[in-house]
C-alpha positions, 0 to 999 in steps of 0.5 A: 517457469519450472517452479524450484521443488524447495519452494512448492511446499504444502500450504495448508489452513494450519501454516497460515495460521502460524504465520499470522501469530508471530509476533515480530513484524518484520519476521512475520512479514517475510514469512507471509511474502513467502507464503504468498509465494508458495500459493502462488507456485501452488496455484500456476500448477493449474493455470500455467502462464497465467497471473493469479492474486498471490502471484501479485501479493508476494511483490506487494508484501514484499513492498511493504516489508521495506516501510515495515522496516523502516527502509529510507521512510525516514530519510525520504521525510526528512530530505522533504526538510532540506530540500522543499522550496516552497518549506524555505518560502514560508519560513522566510516569511514567517521570520519577516513577522516576527521580525516585526514584533522585534524577534531575532529568529533565523530560518535555520534555527524554525527548520532545526524546530520544525523538524523535531517538532515533525520528529520524523522517526516517529512518522515512520513508525506510526507509518510503519506499525499501519502496512504491519497492519495492514500485512496481517490483516489481509492475509490471514483472512485472504492467504488462509481461504486460498490454503483452504482452496487448495486443500480442498480442491486442488485435486479435482480432476474435473469440475465439480459445480456443486464441491466449488458451492460447497467451499464457496458457502464456508465464505460470508455473504455480501459486499466488502469490507464485513462481506466476502461475496467477491471471494465468492466469485473469484474462486468460483471463477479460477475454479472454472478456469482451471478446467476452461480449454479455451486459452482466451476465455480460461484467460480472461476468467482468471483477470477477472478472479483476480481484479474481484480478490484484489477489490475485497483486498483494498475494501478491507485495506482502506483504514489502514492505508488512511492511517498510514498517509495520515501517519504525519499526525501532527496537531496545527494549533499545539505547533504554532504556540511551540514556533510562536515560543521559539521566537519570543521565548522570553515573552511567550505568554505575554505573547499569546495574550496580545495575539488573542488581544488583536485576533479579538481587535483585528476580528481573524488571525495576524499575519503572525498566525497567517505565516505560522499557518500557512508554515505548518500547512506546508508542513503537513502537506511536505510531510504525507506527499513523502510518505505517499511517494514512498507507499506509491512504489512497487518494485516488481522481479527482474529490476521493474519499479512501478511508480503507481501515482504514474500511469501505466508504461507497459502494454497489454497482452496480445490477447488481453487487449481486446476483452469479450468475456461480459462480466469483466468488461462490466467491471472494468467499465465500473472502476476503468474510466479509461477503457482499454487504453492506461491514459489517467493509471496514475494514482493521484491520491493513493488513499482513494479507492476508485484511484486505487482500483483503476490503477490495480486493474491496469496492471494485472491486465498488463502482467498477467501473463508474465512468468517473471510474478513466480520468480523467487522474492527471496534466495534460498539462503535467505529462505532458510534464515527466515524459516527458522525465524531469524533475519537474514542477510543481504537485500531484501 
């Protein structure tokens, strides 16, 4: 594709730092997404027809923007309360146990209380904050190095081993999350790919470079991903106590003493305690699943939506169906339990780094030659508003 000259602006370290200093997480995310796109275009000049890490980061950042803005997340959480057969069953069990103790609760009343106690708006806000922090964390580190890489090396007309060694010396040795050895290897490979005459070798070098950056990124993001998934922070005992008080508003203190006596007498929890405990645990499960479903959807250009929890419905490009590069094959052997196949590529637990890397390895390989990744994430009118520090109109 021919990049829009208006988009292919020079991105330098100073611009990355200015964007990173924006206090408003919504506007900052929009600027980050656009900046990734501009970096991707600049990198694509040296390796046309091949994806680079920034081209994937553009769409991952745009997807993160939906969570940061809270789009649909609160509604998704509320829908879990409205349409969960398991919750219905457990609420009925609580009602039966409470009636056996003389209470007259209504299932609808308990469901309403659960929703209020869980507070979907607060959960969405915590997930938004965690994703915004991760979005900034990765951009401030990795986009800065891509900007430095382009500034220092993009004019090179021939491979200069000494110059790329000097660049990599500016990165920290050691494995992530503290070290940047993955980035050192990635930039060295990307640089070699710029001058590689063999198209197949160049493609495999770029794929491995992208995966090395991806491994660094995902390792660094682990705390923020877990924080987003655990946004439904519920104090199980406090929630049980509040539900018990709701069921027995006039006898709450007496009931608490009676429950304690029954526990001691029975040597364990009462039937009502067990029913409340099962209900609370199910609420926590439903909330985490709602957050997970929201995070595990990636919208790519041209109407493609990838469900990250399912096997990818795609195919490897012909040039990557069989891999020759021994370092690339070694990397994939560590992260891909189903080599050269998309079987089991979906990540059932997005909080598991190994499952994420398996999915990312397959995703990067399938879309490695997709020019759609260089599509503009925003319209020309939206870009003008974003650069002016305004939230643009229209679908973001």
